[in-house]
C-alpha positions in Angstrom: 41.4 -105.9 -86.3 38.8 -104.7 -83.8 38.0 -101.0 -83.9 38.0 -99.3 -80.5 34.6 -97.8 -79.6 34.5 -94.7 -77.3 32.0 -95.1 -74.5 31.3 -91.9 -72.5 31.8 -92.5 -68.8 30.0 -90.8 -65.9 31.1 -89.9 -62.4 31.4 -92.7 -60.0 29.7 -92.3 -56.6 33.0 -91.7 -54.9 33.9 -88.9 -57.3 30.5 -87.3 -56.9 30.9 -87.4 -53.1 34.3 -85.9 -53.3 33.1 -83.0 -55.4 30.1 -82.4 -53.1 32.5 -82.4 -50.1 34.8 -79.9 -51.8 31.9 -77.6 -52.6 30.7 -77.8 -49.0 34.1 -76.9 -47.7 34.3 -73.9 -50.1 30.8 -72.7 -49.0 31.8 -73.1 -45.4 34.9 -71.0 -45.9 33.0 -68.4 -48.0 29.9 -68.0 -45.8 31.7 -66.2 -42.8 33.4 -63.9 -45.3 30.0 -63.0 -46.8 28.4 -62.5 -43.4 31.4 -60.3 -42.3 31.0 -58.2 -45.5 27.3 -57.8 -44.8 28.0 -56.7 -41.2 30.6 -54.3 -42.4 28.1 -52.8 -44.8 25.5 -52.5 -42.0 28.1 -51.0 -39.7 28.9 -48.4 -42.3 25.2 -47.6 -42.8 24.9 -47.2 -39.0 27.7 -44.7 -39.0 26.1 -42.8 -41.9 22.8 -42.6 -39.9 24.8 -41.1 -37.0 26.4 -38.6 -39.4 22.9 -37.5 -40.6 21.9 -37.0 -37.0 25.1 -35.0 -36.3 24.3 -32.8 -39.3 20.7 -32.4 -38.0 22.2 -31.3 -34.6 24.4 -28.7 -36.2 21.6 -27.4 -38.5 19.3 -27.1 -35.5 22.0 -25.1 -33.7 22.5 -22.9 -36.8 18.8 -22.2 -36.9 18.2 -21.6 -33.1 21.7 -20.9 -31.7 21.3 -23.8 -29.3 21.0 -27.6 -29.4 17.6 -29.3 -29.1 16.6 -29.6 -25.4 16.3 -33.1 -24.0 13.2 -32.9 -22.0 11.3 -30.2 -23.8 7.6 -30.1 -24.3 4.2 -28.9 -23.0 2.1 -29.2 -19.9 -1.6 -29.3 -19.2 -2.0 -25.7 -18.1 -5.5 -26.2 -16.8 -6.8 -28.0 -19.8 -9.0 -31.1 -19.2 -7.0 -34.0 -17.9 -7.9 -37.6 -19.0 -9.7 -39.8 -16.5 -7.3 -41.3 -14.0 -4.8 -38.5 -14.5 -6.6 -35.7 -12.6 -4.6 -33.2 -10.6 -3.6 -29.6 -10.7 0.1 -30.2 -11.0 2.1 -31.7 -13.9 4.9 -34.2 -13.5 7.2 -36.2 -15.8 5.8 -39.6 -15.1 2.0 -39.3 -15.5 0.4 -40.7 -18.8 -1.1 -37.4 -19.9 -3.1 -37.3 -23.2 -3.5 -33.6 -23.4 0.2 -32.7 -23.1 3.5 -34.4 -23.2 4.6 -33.5 -19.7 8.0 -32.1 -20.8 9.1 -35.6 -21.8 10.2 -35.1 -25.4 13.7 -36.3 -26.3 16.1 -34.1 -28.3 15.4 -36.4 -31.3 12.0 -34.9 -31.7 13.4 -31.5 -32.3 15.8 -32.9 -34.9 13.2 -34.5 -37.1 12.7 -31.6 -39.5 16.5 -31.4 -39.9 17.0 -35.1 -40.9 14.5 -35.4 -43.7 11.5 -36.0 -41.5 9.5 -32.8 -42.2 6.3 -34.7 -42.7 6.6 -36.4 -39.3 7.5 -33.1 -37.6 4.3 -31.5 -39.1 2.2 -34.3 -37.6 3.8 -33.7 -34.2 3.7 -29.9 -34.2 0.1 -29.7 -35.3 -3.1 -30.7 -33.3 -4.7 -33.8 -34.7 -7.9 -35.7 -34.1 -8.0 -39.0 -32.3 -8.0 -42.2 -34.4 -11.6 -42.7 -35.3 -10.9 -46.3 -36.2 -10.2 -47.1 -32.5 -13.5 -46.8 -30.6 -11.9 -47.7 -27.3 -10.0 -44.4 -27.1 -11.1 -43.0 -23.6 -10.4 -39.3 -24.4 -12.9 -36.8 -25.8 -10.3 -34.3 -26.7 -8.0 -34.1 -29.8 -4.3 -34.8 -29.6 -2.6 -31.4 -28.8 0.2 -29.9 -30.7 3.5 -31.6 -29.8 1.4 -34.7 -28.8 0.7 -36.6 -25.6 3.3 -38.2 -23.4 5.6 -40.5 -25.5 4.1 -43.7 -24.0 0.8 -43.2 -25.7 0.7 -45.9 -28.3 -2.5 -44.5 -29.9 -0.6 -41.4 -31.1 0.8 -42.4 -34.5 4.0 -40.3 -34.5 5.3 -42.0 -31.4 5.0 -45.5 -32.9 6.6 -44.4 -36.2 9.9 -46.1 -36.9 12.3 -43.5 -38.2 14.9 -45.2 -40.4 17.6 -42.6 -39.5 17.2 -43.4 -35.8 17.7 -47.2 -36.4 20.9 -49.2 -36.8 20.5 -51.8 -39.6 22.4 -54.4 -37.5 19.7 -54.2 -34.7 16.9 -56.7 -35.3 14.6 -55.3 -32.6 11.0 -54.7 -33.7 7.4 -54.7 -32.4 5.7 -54.3 -29.1 6.1 -53.6 -26.3 8.3 -51.0 -27.8 6.9 -48.1 -29.7 9.1 -46.3 -32.3 12.7 -47.5 -31.4 16.0 -45.7 -31.4 19.5 -46.9 -31.5 21.0 -43.5 -30.8 20.9 -41.9 -27.4 21.9 -38.5 -25.9 25.1 -38.4 -23.8 24.4 -37.2 -20.2 28.1 -37.3 -19.2 30.1 -39.2 -16.6 27.7 -39.0 -13.7 24.2 -40.5 -13.4 23.4 -38.7 -10.1 20.9 -36.2 -11.5 20.3 -37.4 -15.1 16.5 -37.8 -14.7 15.9 -34.4 -13.0 18.0 -31.6 -14.3 17.7 -28.1 -12.7 13.9 -27.6 -12.6 11.5 -29.2 -10.2 8.5 -31.2 -11.5 5.2 -30.8 -9.7 6.2 -27.6 -8.0 4.2 -25.0 -9.9 1.7 -22.8 -8.2 -1.7 -22.2 -10.0 -1.9 -23.0 -13.7 0.8 -20.8 -15.2 3.6 -22.6 -17.1 6.3 -20.1 -16.0 7.6 -22.4 -13.3 9.1 -24.6 -16.0 11.6 -21.9 -16.9 12.7 -21.2 -13.3 15.4 -23.4 -11.9 14.7 -24.9 -8.5 17.7 -23.7 -6.4 18.5 -27.0 -4.7 18.0 -29.0 -7.9 20.1 -26.6 -9.9 23.0 -26.9 -7.5 22.9 -30.7 -7.8 22.5 -30.6 -11.5 25.4 -28.2 -12.0 27.6 -30.5 -9.9 26.7 -33.8 -11.6 25.3 -33.1 -15.1 28.5 -32.6 -17.1 27.4 -34.1 -20.5 26.5 -32.5 -23.8 22.8 -32.8 -22.9 21.2 -31.8 -19.5 17.6 -32.7 -18.9 15.2 -29.8 -19.2 18.0 -27.3 -19.8 18.9 -25.4 -22.9 22.5 -25.2 -24.0 24.7 -24.5 -27.0 28.1 -25.1 -28.5 29.6 -22.3 -26.5 29.1 -24.4 -23.3 31.5 -27.1 -24.7 34.8 -25.8 -23.3 36.6 -29.0 -23.9 36.3 -28.7 -27.7 33.6 -30.1 -29.9 36.0 -32.7 -31.4 36.8 -34.0 -27.8 33.2 -34.2 -26.5 30.7 -37.0 -27.1 27.3 -35.7 -28.0 25.5 -39.1 -28.5 26.2 -42.8 -28.3 24.8 -45.9 -30.0 22.6 -48.2 -28.0 21.2 -51.7 -28.8 17.5 -52.0 -28.4 16.1 -54.8 -26.2 15.0 -58.1 -27.7 13.3 -59.5 -24.7 16.1 -61.9 -23.9 17.3 -60.5 -20.5 20.4 -59.0 -22.1 22.4 -57.1 -19.4 23.1 -54.3 -21.9 19.5 -53.7 -22.9 17.1 -54.7 -20.1 17.4 -52.9 -16.7 16.5 -54.9 -13.6 13.8 -53.7 -11.1 15.7 -53.1 -7.9 12.7 -52.0 -5.9 12.0 -49.1 -3.7 15.3 -49.5 -1.9 17.0 -48.0 -4.9 14.9 -44.9 -5.7 17.1 -43.0 -6.3 19.8 -45.6 -6.7 22.5 -44.0 -4.5 24.1 -47.4 -4.2 24.8 -47.4 -7.9 26.0 -43.8 -7.9 28.6 -44.8 -5.3 29.6 -48.1 -7.1 28.9 -48.4 -10.8 29.4 -52.2 -10.6 26.8 -52.6 -7.8 24.4 -54.8 -9.8 27.1 -57.1 -11.0 29.5 -57.4 -8.0 27.4 -56.5 -5.0 24.0 -57.8 -5.9 25.4 -60.6 -8.1 22.6 -60.2 -10.6 24.4 -61.5 -13.6 24.2 -65.2 -14.5 27.7 -66.7 -13.9 27.1 -69.3 -16.6 25.9 -66.8 -19.2 27.6 -63.5 -18.3 25.8 -61.6 -21.0 22.4 -62.2 -19.4 20.7 -61.5 -16.1 20.4 -64.5 -13.7 17.2 -66.5 -13.5 14.8 -65.0 -10.9 16.2 -61.4 -11.2 13.2 -59.1 -11.6 12.9 -57.3 -14.9 10.1 -55.5 -16.7 9.3 -56.2 -20.4 8.3 -52.5 -20.9 11.6 -51.0 -19.9 13.8 -52.1 -22.8 16.6 -50.0 -24.0 15.7 -47.8 -27.0 12.0 -48.6 -26.8 10.8 -45.0 -27.4 12.7 -42.6 -29.6 10.6 -39.6 -28.5 10.9 -40.3 -24.7 13.4 -38.6 -22.4 13.3 -41.3 -19.7 16.8 -42.5 -19.2 16.5 -46.1 -20.3 15.0 -45.2 -23.6 17.2 -42.4 -25.0 20.2 -41.6 -22.8 23.7 -42.9 -22.2 26.7 -42.3 -19.9 30.5 -42.5 -20.2 31.0 -44.4 -16.9 31.3 -48.1 -17.7 32.8 -48.8 -21.2 30.6 -49.8 -24.2 28.6 -53.0 -23.9 28.8 -53.2 -20.1 25.8 -54.0 -18.0 23.0 -51.6 -17.1 22.6 -50.9 -13.4 19.6 -48.7 -12.4 16.8 -48.2 -9.9 13.2 -49.4 -9.9 11.7 -48.1 -13.1 12.5 -47.0 -16.7 12.3 -43.3 -15.7 14.9 -43.7 -12.9 18.5 -42.9 -13.6 21.3 -45.4 -13.5 24.5 -46.6 -15.2 23.6 -46.7 -18.9 26.6 -47.5 -21.1 26.3 -47.4 -24.9 26.0 -50.7 -26.7 25.6 -52.2 -30.1 25.0 -55.3 -32.3 28.5 -54.7 -33.9 31.4 -56.7 -32.7 33.7 -55.2 -30.1 32.3 -51.7 -29.5 29.8 -49.0 -30.4 29.6 -45.8 -32.4 29.6 -42.4 -30.8 28.8 -39.0 -32.3 31.2 -36.3 -31.4 29.9 -32.8 -30.9 31.7 -31.6 -34.1 29.6 -34.1 -36.1 32.3 -36.7 -36.5 31.5 -40.4 -35.9 33.9 -42.7 -34.1 33.8 -46.4 -33.2 34.8 -46.8 -29.6 36.0 -50.3 -28.6 34.9 -52.1 -25.4 38.5 -51.9 -24.2 38.8 -48.1 -24.2 40.7 -46.8 -21.1 37.9 -46.1 -18.5 39.7 -45.7 -15.2 38.4 -47.3 -12.0 34.9 -48.7 -12.7 34.3 -49.2 -8.9 34.8 -45.4 -8.3 31.7 -43.5 -7.4 30.3 -40.7 -9.5 31.1 -37.0 -9.2 28.2 -35.4 -7.4 27.3 -32.4 -5.2 28.4 -33.9 -1.8 31.1 -36.1 -3.2 34.6 -35.9 -1.8 38.1 -36.5 -3.2 37.9 -37.4 -6.9 34.1 -37.4 -6.6 33.8 -33.7 -5.7 32.3 -31.2 -8.1 34.8 -30.0 -10.7 37.0 -33.0 -10.5 38.5 -34.6 -13.6 36.5 -37.7 -14.6 37.4 -40.8 -12.5 36.7 -42.9 -15.6 39.8 -42.1 -17.6 39.7 -41.2 -21.3 36.2 -42.6 -21.6 34.8 -40.4 -18.9 36.7 -37.4 -20.1 35.2 -37.7 -23.6 31.7 -37.5 -22.0 32.3 -34.2 -20.1 32.0 -30.9 -22.0 33.7 -28.4 -19.7 36.0 -30.3 -17.2 39.2 -29.1 -18.9 40.7 -32.6 -19.4 43.4 -32.9 -22.0 42.7 -35.5 -24.7 46.1 -36.5 -26.1 46.3 -38.6 -29.3 43.6 -40.4 -31.3 41.1 -42.8 -29.7 
């Protein structure tokens, strides 16, 4: 009688291939879920950043009984002006090194209220130039409140503030300085967003008092069109928000530019013919449907040959008031295309945007954070903006022509917001 001998047996090649295939299928099914979970965590972190900014906004208001001015700062007042910037009058576009030209964004004033006291102390105190850089052309120290925000040699302006960044946004490095993914809401009209009620370059002599005096013509245009929580170069407070803090958007999320000609993050250079871009004011879809600047085969990108500028990217300077860098409008819905004039400082249609799927965060004036979808009711997006000489539903004091979305962007237009959004 033969005894049976047990011989261990390994996997056959077919069995091994079947196991590998099953593991591959399981990984393929699991990976999207892992990626979705990671993005959900990043989106939550982004919302938490916005909540911190909202708390900083309210703490600032509690301390000073007003919200931080978008477009605050200093002027040269007769101090030496760096070579190439000579002149007796200040303006908001010259690259001053001895003042910031009244170009500081509202985020600068919020830094000490969002755990950035050290950064605020650097900004608010005079400092010496970087001795390690022998090519610096100035013989004067950096002034208190710094130079204009496009000066890359000034360390605070190139500092990345984590609270001002969405973790879903991969943008980094030059030509941007310190980036931001959170922008001030200027309302439902772009017509006077880059000017406000005071006139640059109009002072007499070397007294800074002109900055606090509204230019009559500009003030009229500003009052007619600047209906958002923030108005350039104008101080305001929560009492000005007649529509209710919970019904008014204070800030919106923006995706920073990656250099890929994204229609949401890179404005096109439309030349001198659009300075100011009245054509855009009168038709928010002017770039897309009149100039046909969007690539029909890749509708998320500008067409080949359309003129852009690598330095104008969205969110490129957290400290700069210039529209492309730190402002947004409630005209076109989130993640729509930018349509502007001929430079980053010019105004334009600047919707919020994000790297999240299907929408973008907004900060309400009461400090609440909401996620607004791309499909929010936004009225007629071919309707012109409200402005001083507008007629019909574009006349001053009209309800927003951009539906629920536009109404959320205005602070005192008496629109009724019914239900949740």
